[in-house]
C-alpha positions as CSV (number, residue, x, y, z in Angstrom):
1,G,-49.4,134.9,-106.8
2,K,-49.7,138.1,-104.3
3,G,-48.4,141.4,-105.6
4,G,-46.9,142.3,-108.7
5,G,-49.8,140.5,-110.6
6,D,-47.7,137.0,-110.8
7,V,-50.4,134.4,-111.0
8,T,-49.8,130.4,-110.6
9,K,-51.1,127.9,-112.8
10,E,-53.5,127.1,-109.9
11,E,-55.1,130.5,-109.9
12,F,-55.0,130.8,-113.6
13,V,-57.1,127.8,-113.9
14,A,-59.2,128.6,-111.0
15,K,-60.0,132.4,-112.2
16,Q,-60.6,131.2,-115.7
17,Q,-63.0,128.5,-114.4
18,E,-64.9,131.1,-112.2
19,R,-65.3,133.0,-115.2
20,L,-66.6,130.7,-117.7
21,E,-68.9,129.1,-115.2
22,K,-70.6,132.9,-114.5
23,Q,-70.9,133.0,-118.3
24,G,-72.6,129.8,-118.2
25,K,-69.8,128.3,-120.6
26,E,-68.2,124.9,-120.6
27,F,-64.8,125.1,-118.8
28,D,-62.2,122.4,-120.2
29,K,-59.3,122.2,-117.6
30,A,-56.7,120.8,-120.1
31,K,-57.5,123.5,-122.7
32,I,-57.0,126.3,-120.0
33,E,-53.9,124.8,-118.6
34,K,-52.4,124.6,-122.3
35,R,-53.1,128.2,-122.8
36,F,-51.3,128.9,-119.3
37,D,-48.2,126.8,-120.8
38,R,-48.2,128.8,-123.7
39,M,-48.2,132.2,-121.8
40,D,-45.4,131.0,-119.4
41,A,-42.5,132.1,-121.6
42,N,-39.8,130.7,-119.2
43,K,-42.1,127.8,-117.9
44,D,-41.2,128.5,-114.5
45,G,-45.1,127.7,-113.6
46,V,-46.0,131.2,-112.9
47,L,-47.2,134.0,-115.1
48,T,-45.8,137.3,-114.5
49,A,-47.1,140.6,-115.6
50,D,-44.9,140.8,-118.4
51,E,-46.0,137.4,-119.8
52,K,-49.6,138.3,-119.3
53,G,-49.3,141.3,-121.4
54,G,-47.4,139.8,-124.2
55,A,-50.0,137.1,-124.6
56,K,-52.7,139.8,-124.4
57,K,-50.9,141.5,-127.5
58,G,-51.0,138.3,-129.5
59,K,-47.0,138.4,-129.4
60,S,-44.9,135.2,-129.0
61,K,-41.2,135.1,-128.2
62,E,-40.5,132.2,-130.4
């Protein structure tokens, strides 16, 4: 996932876990993985900058 802002599912989950634990919130791996799968438009297991950007705006290409 280095360069270009691409993130693998593993990296995404780890980053979310770290963020939630810092906030003292419960970490639900299954929920985070589902969110990743929703964001991963082409289902290649990697979030590109475009896919992350699309998810942030709340627009889905379905």
